N, C-alpha and C positions, 0 to 999 in steps of 0.2 A: 374914564377908565384908562388905565395905563395900556400903552401899545403892545406890551408883551403879555397881555391877558385877553381871554375871551369870556363872554358872559353866557352862562347856561340858562336854559328856559326856566329853571327854578329860581334864578336871580343870583346864584352864586358864581363867582369868577373862578376860572381855571387858568393857570399859567401855561403859555403856549409851548414852553420847552419843559419836558419831563424826563426824569431819569428812570430807566427800566432797571430792575433788580434781578431779573432771572439769572441764576447762577447754576450751570449744569452740574457742578460738583457740589452744589449746596455748601459752599465754604462760608460759614457764618462770619468768621473773623474778617475775611476780605470784603464781605458785604458791609459789615458795620464800618470798617475803615473807609471804604469808597463813599458811603453815605455821609459820613463826617466830612470827607473832602469836598463832596458835592455841596453840602450846606455852606461851607467856608467860601466856595466859589460863587455861590448865589443861587443854586438850585432850590426851588420851593415846591416842586411837583414830583411826586414819587409813585411809581407804579409797581404793584406786586400781584401775586395770586396765590391761592392755596397750593396749586400744583407746582409753582415755581420753587417752593421750599425756602422762600426768602422773607416770609411774613414775620417771623421772630426776629431775625437779624435787623430788618428795617425798623421794626418796632423798638428794639433795643437801642439802636442808633438815634432814633428820633426822640426817645425818652431821655437819653443822656443829653442831647443837645438842648432839649426844652428845660431840663433841670438845671443845667449850667448857664442858662440865659442866652445861648447862642442864637435861639430862634424862639418865636411864640407859636403855640399850637394853631392859633387862628391864622397864621401866615403860611402854613403848610397845607398842601393839597395832597391827600393820600387816597389812592385808588386800589382796591383789591377785587377779586372776582369769585363768583360762585362756580365751583367745580361741577362738572356734569354728573357726578354721582350724588350730589346734594340737592338736586332739583326738587326733591320731595319735601325739603324743609329748609328753605332759605334762612329762616329765623334762627334756627340752631347753628347753621353753618356760619352765618355772620357773627352770632354771639361768640363762637369759638374762635373766629378770626380776630375779633376784638380782644379776647382774653389772650391769645397768642401774641398779639402785638402790644398789649398794655395800653390800648386806647379806648376812649369812651365812645367814639364814633368814627366812621369813615366819611370822607367828603364825597366818595363815589363808589358804589357797589355795582359791579356789572355781571350779567349772565355771560359766563366765559365762552360758551359755544352753544349753537342751537342743536345740541345733541344731549340725549339723556342716557346715562349709564346706570347700571344697577347700584343700589346703596353699598358703600364700602370699597368701590373700585377706586384705587388711588394711584394707578400708574398712568403715565401720559400715552401710552400705547396699549389700549384695551384689547382683550381678546374678543373674538366674534360673539361668544355667548354672553358678554358682559354689557352689550347694548340693550337698551330698552326699545321695543318696537314702537311704542307711542311716546312721542315727545312730550305731550301735555304742558306745553308752554303757558296756557292760560292759568293753570293752577300755580305753576312756578312763579309767574308774574304776580299773581295775587300775593304770594309770599314776599316777593320783593316789594311790593307796595306796603305790605304790612311792616316791613323792616323800616321803611321810610316814616310810616306813621308812629312807630315806637321810638323814633329818634336814634336808631342805631346807624344811620347814615344820613347824609345831607342831600344826596341825589341818587337816583338808580338809572341804570342803563344796560346796554348790551354790548356784546363783542362778536365779531365775525358773523354779523347778520347781513344778509343780502337785502336788496331793495324789496323782494317779495316777502321776505320774513319780517321786515319792517312794516309793511302794509298790513300783514296778517296780525301783527301784534297791536298795531293801532286800531284795529277793528273792535278789540275788546278791552284794551287798557283803560283803566280809570285815570291813571297817571302815565303820561307819555314818557318814553325814555329821554333822558337829557343828553346821553352820550352813546355813540356807536364807534367802538375802537376796532379798527380793521387795519390790515396791511395797506400801506400807502407810501408810494415814493415816485420819482419822476418817471420810472419805467412801468409803473402800475398805479395809474392816477386816479381811479375809482370815480371817473367823471359822472356816470349815471347814478351811482350811489350817493355821491356828494349832493347832486341835485335833489334827490329824494329827501335826503336829510335836512337840507336847507329848507325845502318847502314846509317840512314838518318841525322846524326849529330844533333839530338834533344835532348837537355838536359832533363833528367827526374828529376823533383822535387817531392818529396814524402810528402804528408800530412798524418796526424794520424800516424807518425812513431812509436808511442808507443802503437797503437791499440786504441787510444782515450779513455783511462780509465777515468771514471768520467762523461762521456757524454752518453745521453740516447741511442746512436747508437753504442757505443763502448764497450770495455771490458778490463779487467786487464789480459787477457790471455797472452799477450806478456810479460809483465814485471813479471808475475808470472810463466812463463814457466820454468820448472826445468833445461832444457838445457841452456837457457839464464841466469838463476841464477848461474849455475855451471861455465859458462864462465866468468861471472862477478866476482865470487869468486877468480878464478885463476888470474884475472888481477887486483885485488883489486879495483874493480869498482862497479857500480850499474847496475842492469838490464837495466834501462833506458839508461845509457851511452853505453852499449853493443848494444842495439837496434839502437840507433842513429849512432853509429860508423859503424855498419853493413851497413846502408843505404848509408853513405858517402863512404864506401869501395867499393860500386858498382858504384861509380861516381855520385851519386845523391846528390842533396841538400835536406836537410830535414827541413820541417816546423813544429816546435813544439810550442804548446801553453801552456804557464804557466804565470800567473801574480804574482807568488810567487818568491820573490827574491832568496831565497835558492835553489829552484829547477831550476831557470834560470842559476845559477852559476854551479849547478850540471850538467845540460844539456850542458853547454859550455865546461866543462872538458871532454866531449866525444871526442873533438878534440885532446886530449893528448893520447887517447888509441890507441894501434896498435893491431888489431886482426891478428892472424896467420892463415895459411892455414887450420889447423885443425879446428879452431873456425869456419871459413867460411863454411867448409865442414859440420859440424854438424848442423849449421843453415839451410844450403841448403837441408838438409835431413828431416827437420821438416815437419810434415803434415800441409797443408795449410788450411786456413779457410778465409772467407771474412767478412768484416763489412757490414753494410747495403748499403754502397757506393751509397747513393743518394736515399734510400728509404723514406727519409724525403721529397724528392721532387717527386719521382716517385712511385706509388704503384697501386695496381689493382683497387682501388676504386676512385683514384683521377686523373688518366690519361689514355690516349689512349693506352699506353704501357701495355701489359699484364703482364710483370714482369720486375723487374730490370735487370735480366740476359738478356732479350730480348734487352733492351736498351744498356747494356754494350757491348753485342756481336754484336750489330747492325744487327739484323736479320729482321728489318722492312724496 
């Protein structure tokens, strides 16, 4: 297996470097153009979700690239996610996603959040009365397993699931999740969760691997950290490359979002960097902090959850 790939429990391989396609303005043309650039640069792993508003644009770009022979479908790894208001019917939700994207199957389909919203809720910041009190993840997961049986996807997984939620799911799942996609970067390393996932052969995929600089919920703290900068200087690399390589060194795939061609090339060169044991030790000793990790979705005024920590640690 190539060094820039990881093998999932289902046997399928996943590229360690992925391109995120969330676009706040839902700018279809910009997304299509960026995906074409990414394919030319060498990206083969693309991440989207119903709530991102980028499924159609990503599907259009991939379809065009496949039609003109720039890439083969079997060489592309595509992930999308079940939105929280579709937990009652994953099959219909995935069928609609495939129709929107013009694809016959997804490589990975994830439960986006361990939260259930009432059917029809399509805003990323739901109102308090739009939350369902009962998560019903067992029924949802049965629907996800059915999607796999029907060939609508090649693997199923989860996103934003804590260690406890993973254990709860494994108690009843006939098919264990292949992936858990969570926030992960040098200042939020997810050590305990990574251990749990490794023990259960669940691949960790990290979003916001640079700390989401430029986003309202993110920070430049990762790429501006003096330790990250010093490691980058020693390797003749950029802080972003060090942060990305750190995630990959932990066996995780990293989903980085940039529509800028120069930055996409810079990010891809992270695959060429090799961090040594001292580098990894220095990063493991950094004080941790957390992004909002879903505060855009869950906060004290718009949900029955009293805090994001309560949701994340599953104390309800």
